[in-house]
C-alpha positions in Angstrom: 453.0 225.1 99.0 451.5 226.1 102.3 450.5 223.2 104.6 446.9 222.8 105.6 446.0 223.7 109.1 444.7 220.9 111.4 441.1 222.2 111.0 441.5 222.2 107.2 442.9 218.7 107.2 440.0 217.5 109.3 437.5 219.1 107.0 439.2 217.6 103.9 439.2 214.1 105.5 435.5 214.4 106.4 434.7 215.4 102.9 436.7 212.5 101.4 434.8 210.1 103.7 431.5 211.5 102.5 432.4 211.4 98.8 433.9 208.0 99.0 431.0 206.6 100.9 428.5 208.0 98.4 430.3 206.5 95.5 430.6 203.1 97.1 426.9 203.2 98.2 425.9 203.9 94.6 428.1 201.2 93.2 427.8 198.4 95.9 424.6 199.3 97.7 424.4 200.8 101.2 424.4 197.4 103.0 426.9 195.9 100.5 429.5 198.5 101.5 431.5 197.7 104.7 433.1 200.5 106.7 436.5 199.0 105.8 435.8 199.6 102.1 435.3 203.3 102.7 438.3 203.8 104.8 440.6 201.7 102.6 439.7 203.9 99.6 441.2 206.9 101.5 444.0 204.9 103.0 443.0 205.3 106.6 442.1 203.0 109.5 438.5 202.0 110.3 438.5 204.2 113.4 438.7 207.4 111.4 435.2 207.0 110.1 433.7 206.7 113.6 435.8 209.7 114.7 434.0 211.9 112.2 430.7 210.0 112.1 430.1 208.2 115.5 426.8 206.8 114.1 428.7 205.0 111.3 427.2 204.5 107.8 423.8 205.6 108.8 425.1 208.9 110.1 427.0 209.3 106.8 423.8 208.7 104.8 422.0 211.2 107.0 424.7 213.9 106.5 424.8 213.2 102.7 421.1 213.8 102.4 421.0 216.8 104.7 424.0 218.6 103.1 422.8 217.8 99.6 419.2 218.9 100.0 419.3 221.6 102.7 420.2 224.5 100.5 417.9 223.5 97.6 415.0 222.9 99.9 415.4 226.4 101.2 415.4 227.8 97.7 412.1 226.0 97.0 410.5 227.2 100.2 411.6 230.8 99.3 409.6 230.7 96.1 407.1 233.1 97.7 404.0 234.5 96.0 406.0 237.7 95.3 408.7 235.7 93.5 406.4 234.1 90.9 403.2 236.1 91.1 404.2 238.7 88.5 405.3 236.0 86.0 403.1 234.6 83.3 401.6 231.2 84.2 403.9 229.2 82.0 407.0 230.9 83.2 406.0 230.6 86.9 405.4 226.9 86.5 408.8 226.4 84.8 410.5 228.2 87.7 408.7 226.0 90.3 409.4 222.7 88.4 413.0 223.7 87.7 413.7 224.2 91.4 412.1 220.9 92.3 414.0 219.2 89.5 417.3 220.6 90.8 416.5 219.2 94.3 416.0 215.7 93.1 418.4 215.4 90.1 421.5 217.5 90.8 423.0 214.6 92.7 421.9 211.5 90.8 424.1 209.1 92.8 422.4 210.1 96.1 419.0 209.8 94.6 419.7 206.4 93.2 420.8 205.2 96.6 417.7 206.6 98.3 415.4 205.3 95.6 416.9 201.8 95.7 417.2 201.4 99.4 414.7 203.9 100.9 412.8 201.2 102.8 415.9 200.2 104.6 416.5 203.7 106.1 414.7 205.4 108.9 416.2 208.8 108.3 414.5 212.0 109.2 416.0 213.7 106.1 414.3 211.1 103.8 411.0 211.7 105.6 411.4 215.4 105.1 411.5 215.0 101.3 408.1 213.3 101.5 406.7 216.2 103.6 408.3 218.7 101.1 406.5 217.1 98.1 403.2 217.2 100.0 403.8 220.8 100.8 404.6 221.5 97.1 401.3 219.9 96.0 399.4 222.3 98.2 401.5 225.3 97.3 401.0 224.7 93.6 397.3 224.1 94.1 397.0 227.4 95.9 398.9 229.1 93.2 396.5 227.7 90.6 393.5 228.9 92.6 394.9 232.4 92.5 395.4 232.2 88.7 391.8 230.9 88.4 390.6 234.0 90.3 392.4 236.1 87.8 390.6 234.4 85.0 393.7 232.7 83.5 392.5 229.1 83.9 389.2 227.3 84.4 387.8 226.0 87.7 389.0 222.4 88.5 390.1 220.3 91.4 393.3 222.3 91.9 394.9 219.8 94.3 394.5 217.0 91.7 395.8 219.3 89.0 398.9 220.0 91.1 399.4 216.2 91.6 399.0 215.6 87.9 401.6 218.2 87.1 404.1 216.7 89.5 403.3 213.2 88.3 404.2 214.1 84.7 407.4 215.6 85.9 408.2 212.4 87.9 408.3 210.4 84.7 411.4 212.3 83.6 413.0 212.1 87.1 412.2 208.3 87.2 413.9 207.9 83.8 417.0 209.7 85.1 417.2 207.9 88.4 416.6 204.3 87.3 418.0 204.6 83.7 414.8 203.5 82.0 413.8 205.9 79.2 410.1 206.6 79.9 410.2 209.9 78.0 411.9 210.8 74.7 412.5 214.6 75.1 416.2 215.4 74.4 416.9 217.2 77.6 415.1 218.2 80.8 414.5 221.8 79.7 412.7 220.7 76.6 410.7 218.1 78.5 409.6 220.7 81.2 408.6 223.2 78.5 406.6 220.6 76.6 404.8 219.3 79.7 404.0 222.8 80.9 402.6 223.8 77.5 400.5 220.7 77.3 399.2 221.0 80.8 398.4 224.7 80.6 396.4 224.0 77.4 394.2 221.6 79.4 393.6 224.2 82.1 392.6 227.1 79.9 388.9 228.0 79.8 
């Protein structure tokens, strides 16, 4: 078996630190996890963590958020008018909500950490999620205005309609993150389809 190069070993160690830290943060809490617990799990000295992450646990949390969300955030932002404009209203909304759902629920451990201890962090990456959601409200509202202009839905407060749509979606995400069953749909696809069908029925003229 070929030996790993020094660069590959460094990359593997960094990845082990990130995965171990995330698991321990989810299990013990961010502030309940000492650096020693992280390094002991991978059988290294405490100094190894600061070698890869000079900012300590806070830098690890920042990197976890950035690396987990960066790609999916770009996918959401790339949902241009051209991507969804040709789709029927129902299908377009399912695409939009599916991408947002992936962003928040593909890494449940990370979301649980952020949800539970968000007020303890002052991370730019966490703030960017709030900005992203505000941008999505306006993006969906603008999309609904265009569909109204095409005669597909009635006139309404489109910003509030977008907020309502995301609020209904958040009931499912809240259930997944905190483990309290607010909704009874068997899976996320069924729930998204049910909520979109119901919401569109309210919007139709």
